[in-house]
C-alpha positions as CSV (number, residue, x, y, z in Angstrom):
1,M,-60.9,10.6,74.5
2,G,-64.0,9.4,72.1
3,M,-64.1,13.0,70.6
4,W,-60.6,12.9,69.9
5,N,-60.5,9.4,68.0
6,R,-64.0,10.8,66.0
7,L,-62.1,13.6,64.5
8,T,-59.2,11.6,63.9
9,T,-61.0,8.6,61.9
10,L,-62.8,11.3,60.2
11,M,-59.8,13.0,59.1
12,R,-58.2,10.1,57.7
13,S,-60.9,8.8,56.1
14,N,-61.4,12.2,53.8
15,L,-57.8,12.2,53.1
16,N,-57.7,8.5,52.1
17,S,-60.6,9.5,49.9
18,V,-58.4,12.3,48.6
19,V,-55.6,10.0,47.7
20,A,-57.5,6.8,46.2
21,T,-60.3,9.0,44.2
22,S,-59.8,11.8,41.6
23,E,-62.5,13.9,43.7
24,D,-61.3,17.6,43.3
25,P,-58.7,18.1,46.6
26,E,-60.0,21.9,47.0
27,R,-63.7,20.7,47.5
28,V,-63.1,17.7,49.2
29,L,-60.4,19.7,51.7
30,G,-63.0,22.0,52.5
31,Q,-66.0,19.6,53.2
32,L,-63.3,18.1,55.5
33,I,-62.5,21.3,57.4
34,L,-66.5,21.7,57.9
35,D,-66.7,18.1,59.7
36,M,-63.8,19.0,61.6
37,Q,-66.0,22.4,63.1
38,D,-68.9,20.4,63.4
39,Q,-66.8,17.9,65.4
40,M,-65.3,21.1,67.0
41,T,-68.6,22.3,68.0
42,A,-70.0,18.8,69.1
43,A,-66.4,18.7,71.7
44,K,-67.3,21.7,72.9
45,R,-70.7,20.7,74.0
46,E,-68.9,17.0,75.3
47,V,-66.4,19.3,77.3
48,A,-69.0,21.7,78.5
49,T,-70.9,19.0,79.9
50,V,-68.1,17.3,82.0
51,I,-67.1,20.6,83.2
52,A,-71.0,21.2,84.6
53,Q,-70.5,17.6,86.1
54,E,-67.1,18.2,87.9
55,R,-68.5,21.2,89.4
56,Q,-71.5,20.1,90.8
57,L,-69.6,17.6,92.7
58,K,-67.3,19.8,93.9
59,S,-70.3,22.0,95.2
60,R,-71.9,18.8,96.6
61,L,-68.5,17.6,98.1
62,G,-67.6,21.1,99.6
63,K,-71.9,21.8,100.6
64,E,-71.3,18.1,102.9
65,K,-68.0,19.2,104.3
66,R,-69.6,21.9,105.5
67,N,-72.7,20.0,107.4
68,A,-70.6,17.5,109.2
69,Q,-68.5,20.8,110.9
70,E,-71.6,22.1,111.5
71,W,-72.4,18.7,113.0
72,E,-69.2,18.6,114.7
73,K,-69.8,22.4,116.1
74,K,-72.9,21.1,117.4
75,A,-71.5,18.1,119.1
76,M,-69.1,20.2,121.0
77,M,-72.1,22.6,122.2
78,A,-74.0,19.3,123.5
79,I,-70.4,18.0,125.3
80,R,-70.5,21.7,126.9
81,A,-73.6,21.4,128.2
82,D,-73.5,17.6,129.3
83,R,-75.9,16.4,127.1
84,D,-73.6,13.5,125.9
85,D,-76.8,12.1,124.4
86,L,-77.5,14.8,121.7
87,A,-73.6,15.0,121.5
88,K,-73.3,11.3,120.5
89,E,-76.7,11.9,117.7
90,A,-74.6,15.3,116.3
91,L,-71.4,12.8,115.8
92,R,-73.8,10.3,114.2
93,R,-74.9,13.2,111.5
94,K,-71.6,14.3,111.4
95,S,-70.7,10.8,110.3
96,E,-73.1,10.2,107.6
97,H,-72.0,14.0,106.3
98,D,-68.5,12.8,106.6
99,A,-69.9,9.6,104.4
100,L,-71.1,11.6,101.6
101,A,-68.1,13.6,101.4
102,E,-65.9,11.1,100.7
103,G,-68.2,10.0,98.0
104,Y,-68.0,12.8,96.2
105,Q,-64.7,13.7,97.0
106,E,-64.0,10.5,94.9
107,Q,-66.4,11.0,92.7
108,W,-64.9,14.8,92.1
109,E,-61.3,13.4,91.9
110,A,-62.2,11.3,89.0
111,Q,-64.8,14.0,86.7
112,K,-61.9,16.2,87.7
113,A,-59.2,14.3,85.9
114,A,-61.4,13.1,82.5
115,S,-62.3,17.2,82.6
116,D,-58.8,18.2,82.8
117,T,-58.2,15.1,80.0
118,L,-61.4,16.3,78.1
119,K,-60.0,20.5,78.1
120,E,-56.8,18.9,76.9
121,S,-58.2,17.2,74.1
122,L,-60.3,19.9,73.0
123,R,-56.9,22.3,72.8
124,K,-55.5,20.0,70.8
125,L,-58.3,19.9,69.2
126,D,-58.4,23.6,68.5
127,F,-54.9,23.4,66.7
128,K,-55.9,20.7,64.4
129,V,-58.1,22.3,63.1
130,G,-56.3,25.8,62.7
131,E,-53.5,23.8,61.3
132,A,-56.1,21.9,58.9
133,H,-56.8,25.5,57.8
134,R,-53.7,26.2,57.7
135,R,-52.7,23.2,55.5
136,R,-55.6,23.1,53.2
137,Q,-54.8,27.0,52.2
138,S,-51.4,25.8,51.1
139,L,-52.4,22.7,49.4
140,V,-55.4,24.6,47.7
141,A,-52.7,27.6,46.8
142,R,-49.8,24.4,45.6
143,K,-52.8,22.9,43.5
144,R,-53.7,26.3,41.6
145,H,-50.3,26.7,40.5
146,V,-49.8,23.0,39.7
147,E,-52.9,23.9,37.3
148,A,-51.8,26.9,36.0
149,Q,-48.6,25.8,35.2
150,R,-50.2,22.5,33.0
151,T,-52.3,25.2,31.4
152,M,-49.0,27.4,30.4
153,Q,-47.6,24.0,29.4
154,K,-50.6,23.1,26.9
155,T,-50.8,26.4,25.6
156,M,-46.8,26.5,25.1
157,S,-46.8,23.5,23.7
158,S,-49.4,23.9,21.0
159,M,-48.0,27.1,20.2
160,S,-44.4,25.4,19.7
161,K,-46.8,23.0,17.0
162,N,-48.7,25.5,15.5
163,D,-46.4,28.8,16.1
164,P,-48.7,31.9,14.6
165,M,-45.6,33.8,14.3
166,A,-44.0,31.1,11.6
167,R,-47.5,31.6,9.8
168,F,-46.5,35.7,10.5
169,D,-42.9,34.5,8.5
170,A,-44.6,32.9,5.5
171,L,-47.0,36.1,5.0
172,E,-43.8,38.4,4.7
173,R,-41.5,36.0,2.3
174,R,-45.0,35.9,0.3
175,I,-45.2,39.5,0.5
176,D,-41.4,40.1,-0.3
177,E,-41.4,37.9,-3.2
178,E,-44.5,39.8,-4.9
179,E,-42.8,43.3,-4.3
180,V,-39.7,41.3,-6.4
181,R,-41.4,40.3,-9.3
182,L,-43.6,43.5,-9.8
183,Q,-40.3,45.4,-9.9
184,A,-38.9,42.9,-12.3
185,S,-41.8,43.3,-14.3
186,I,-41.5,46.8,-14.5
187,E,-38.1,46.8,-15.4
188,V,-39.0,44.1,-18.3
189,D,-41.5,46.7,-19.9
190,Q,-39.2,49.7,-20.0
191,V,-36.5,48.0,-21.8
192,T,-39.1,46.7,-24.3
193,S,-41.2,49.9,-24.5
194,G,-38.6,52.6,-24.8
195,P,-38.8,55.4,-23.0
196,D,-41.8,56.3,-21.7
197,L,-44.6,58.6,-23.4
198,D,-45.5,60.5,-20.6
199,A,-41.4,61.2,-20.2
200,R,-41.2,62.6,-23.5
201,F,-44.5,64.6,-23.3
202,A,-43.1,65.9,-20.4
203,A,-39.4,67.0,-22.3
204,I,-42.2,68.4,-24.8
205,T,-43.6,70.7,-22.3
206,R,-40.1,71.8,-21.0
207,D,-38.8,72.7,-24.0
208,A,-42.1,74.3,-25.1
209,G,-42.2,76.4,-22.2
210,A,-38.1,77.0,-22.5
211,S,-39.0,78.6,-26.0
212,D,-41.9,80.8,-24.4
213,A,-39.3,82.1,-21.9
214,L,-37.2,83.0,-24.6
215,A,-39.4,85.1,-26.6
216,A,-40.7,87.2,-23.6
217,L,-37.5,88.4,-22.8
218,K,-36.6,89.2,-26.3
219,A,-39.8,91.4,-26.7
220,K,-38.8,93.0,-23.6
221,M,-35.5,94.0,-24.7
222,N,-36.8,95.6,-27.8
223,T,-39.3,97.3,-25.8
224,Q,-36.8,99.2,-23.8
225,A,-34.5,99.8,-26.7
226,K,-37.1,101.8,-28.5
227,G,-38.0,103.8,-25.6
228,V,-34.5,104.8,-24.9
229,H,-34.2,106.7,-29.1
230,V,-37.6,108.4,-28.5
231,S,-36.1,109.7,-25.2
232,F,-32.9,110.8,-26.8
233,E,-35.4,112.6,-29.9
234,D,-37.3,114.6,-27.7
235,E,-34.5,116.0,-25.9
236,D,-32.3,117.5,-29.1
237,E,-35.9,119.1,-30.2
238,D,-36.4,121.1,-26.8
239,E,-32.7,122.3,-27.3
240,V,-33.1,123.6,-30.7
241,K,-35.8,125.8,-29.4
242,R,-34.4,127.1,-26.3
243,E,-31.6,128.8,-28.7
244,H,-34.0,130.0,-31.6
245,A,-35.6,131.6,-28.1
246,V,-32.5,133.1,-27.4
247,H,-31.5,134.6,-30.9
248,V,-35.0,136.2,-31.4
249,G,-34.9,138.2,-27.7
250,A,-31.4,139.5,-28.9
């Protein structure tokens, strides 16, 4: 039972340290698991020693019982041989082995009870170590979750106090105002300076282009008209020549 008490004291001490101080729970619990594993190793050695002692006592008990049985058989042989003196000696030796066997029986029963108790404690200890592993994993996961939530809360709180999107909104409003002022300035310039100089030159260019196109069209029409007149004169001259040729032939 000593190992169980040591383990319980160890666990209570380490857990009280986590609660009473600001030590990192993950580190402390990890160290607690290592300490429990060390205690588990020591407990296994202790239980193995007790089991070995219990088996030695059982072996000695069996040996003394077999010796007593052998001397009893010898005593019976001596009686059959009418050797009561040898039978008495054999029975005396049997009695010695019976006494030793009785002592080993008591020791073995006590050691067997201690061995069974320690094995049961070892099973409980193994379960506790496994449970400690599982609870450590759960507690570490919960601790990390809390830390993540705390970090997120700090981040969101910082952003609410100095929202970067608010700076985007302010910049957009300033650009909108500058665009409006620029457009107003352009309209004012147009009102005060009259039609734009470039626009007037563009109108002159369009007028000049239209005049050139008109002159080109008129020249084309005159050329076509002259061509038609020359063609009609040539046809009349050819007709006169043909009639003259006919008369001469006649």
